[in-house]
C-alpha positions in Angstrom: -29.4 -9.6 -86.1 -32.2 -11.2 -84.0 -31.2 -14.6 -85.4 -27.6 -13.9 -84.4 -28.7 -12.9 -80.9 -30.7 -16.1 -80.6 -27.9 -18.3 -81.8 -25.4 -16.6 -79.4 -27.8 -17.1 -76.5 -28.2 -20.7 -77.4 -24.4 -21.1 -77.3 -24.1 -21.5 -81.1 -21.2 -19.0 -81.6 -20.2 -20.3 -85.0 -23.8 -19.9 -86.3 -24.0 -16.4 -84.8 -20.7 -15.4 -86.4 -21.9 -16.6 -89.8 -25.2 -14.7 -89.4 -23.3 -11.6 -88.4 -20.9 -11.9 -91.4 -24.0 -12.2 -93.7 -25.3 -9.0 -92.0 -22.1 -7.2 -92.8 -22.6 -8.0 -96.5 -26.4 -7.2 -96.5 -25.9 -3.9 -94.6 -22.4 -2.7 -95.4 -22.8 0.8 -93.8 -24.0 -0.6 -90.4 -21.4 -0.8 -87.6 -23.5 -3.1 -85.5 -22.6 -6.5 -87.0 -18.9 -5.6 -87.0 -18.9 -4.5 -83.4 -20.9 -7.7 -82.4 -18.4 -9.8 -84.3 -15.6 -8.0 -82.4 -17.2 -8.6 -79.1 -17.7 -12.3 -79.8 -14.1 -12.8 -80.8 -12.9 -10.7 -77.8 -14.9 -12.8 -75.4 -13.4 -15.9 -77.1 -9.9 -14.4 -76.5 -9.2 -14.2 -80.2 -7.9 -10.7 -79.9 -6.4 -10.4 -83.4 -9.8 -11.0 -85.1 -11.6 -8.9 -82.4 -9.4 -5.9 -83.3 -9.9 -6.4 -87.0 -13.7 -6.5 -86.6 -13.7 -3.5 -84.2 -11.6 -1.5 -86.7 -14.2 -2.2 -89.3 -16.9 -0.9 -86.9 -14.8 2.2 -86.2 -14.7 3.0 -90.0 -18.4 3.3 -89.8 -18.5 5.1 -86.4 -15.2 6.4 -85.1 -16.7 7.3 -81.8 -18.1 3.8 -80.9 -16.9 3.2 -77.3 -17.2 -0.6 -77.4 -15.1 -0.9 -80.6 -12.5 1.5 -79.3 -12.3 -0.4 -76.0 -11.9 -3.7 -77.9 -9.1 -2.2 -79.9 -7.3 -0.8 -76.9 -7.7 -3.7 -74.5 -7.2 -6.4 -77.2 -4.1 -4.6 -78.3 -2.8 -4.5 -74.7 -3.4 -8.1 -74.2 -1.7 -9.0 -77.5 1.3 -6.8 -76.5 1.5 -8.2 -73.1 1.6 -11.8 -74.5 4.3 -10.8 -77.0 6.4 -9.0 -74.4 6.2 -12.0 -72.1 7.2 -14.3 -74.9 10.2 -12.1 -75.8 11.2 -11.9 -72.1 11.2 -15.7 -71.8 13.3 -15.9 -74.9 15.6 -13.2 -73.5 15.0 -11.2 -76.7 13.7 -8.0 -75.2 16.5 -5.7 -76.3 17.5 -3.0 -78.8 14.7 -1.3 -80.7 12.0 -3.5 -79.2 13.0 -2.6 -75.7 13.2 1.1 -76.6 9.7 1.1 -78.2 8.2 -0.9 -75.3 9.6 1.7 -72.9 8.1 4.5 -75.0 4.7 2.7 -75.0 4.9 2.2 -71.3 5.5 5.9 -70.8 2.4 6.7 -72.9 0.3 4.2 -70.9 1.6 5.7 -67.6 0.7 9.2 -68.8 -2.7 8.1 -70.1 -3.6 6.3 -66.8 -2.1 9.1 -64.6 0.2 6.6 -62.9 3.9 7.0 -62.2 4.4 3.2 -62.7 2.4 0.6 -64.6 3.2 -2.2 -62.2 3.7 -1.3 -58.5 7.1 -2.4 -57.3 7.4 -5.2 -54.8 8.1 -4.1 -51.2 11.8 -3.9 -50.3 13.1 -6.9 -48.5 13.9 -6.4 -44.8 17.7 -6.4 -44.0 18.9 -9.9 -43.5 21.1 -11.0 -40.6 24.7 -12.0 -41.2 25.0 -15.5 -42.8 26.1 -17.1 -39.5 23.3 -15.6 -37.6 20.8 -16.6 -40.3 22.1 -20.2 -40.3 21.8 -20.3 -36.5 18.2 -19.0 -36.6 17.3 -21.4 -39.4 18.8 -24.3 -37.4 16.6 -23.3 -34.4 13.5 -23.5 -36.6 14.6 -26.8 -38.1 15.1 -25.4 -41.6 17.7 -26.7 -44.0 20.3 -23.9 -44.8 20.9 -23.0 -48.4 24.1 -24.3 -50.0 26.9 -21.7 -49.9 27.2 -19.8 -53.1 23.5 -20.4 -54.0 22.1 -17.1 -55.2 19.1 -15.7 -53.4 15.9 -15.3 -55.5 15.8 -11.7 -56.5 12.1 -11.6 -57.4 13.0 -9.6 -60.6 11.7 -12.3 -62.8 8.2 -12.0 -61.3 7.7 -8.7 -63.0 8.1 -8.9 -66.7 7.7 -5.1 -67.0 10.1 -4.1 -64.3 12.6 -2.5 -66.7 9.7 -0.6 -68.4 8.7 1.4 -65.3 
């Protein structure tokens, strides 16, 4: 473990990982190398491996706070990425949508929040189109083409429908 610490401090992450994997074989009942591997992978934003290693650590000590945190936060980061990918592909519907809404409800309850992402402030009432065009002309702005939709801002919040 001391060698792995030294390698990690020297920026030799691959060497530290190899030493920690060797430690998991040499000391199979010890949670420490598994949790350290999980932390290294989490810090490297490799959340899948981080979760796997953290789960190994939790088999040895189910109350380890670092391992539980890595599983929770790593899982949320993976879920966020997957939901964003689905949203950009317009595939967030059906069972996936229903399950995401259920998970959002659990997260809201766990965090004691009514919404996961606070809503954007409501837009102030806009003047009539003719008045808006006149005001824009005074400021030297180019008016929008007729029939051009106003940006709704809905796309800015990928979890808007999950609140």
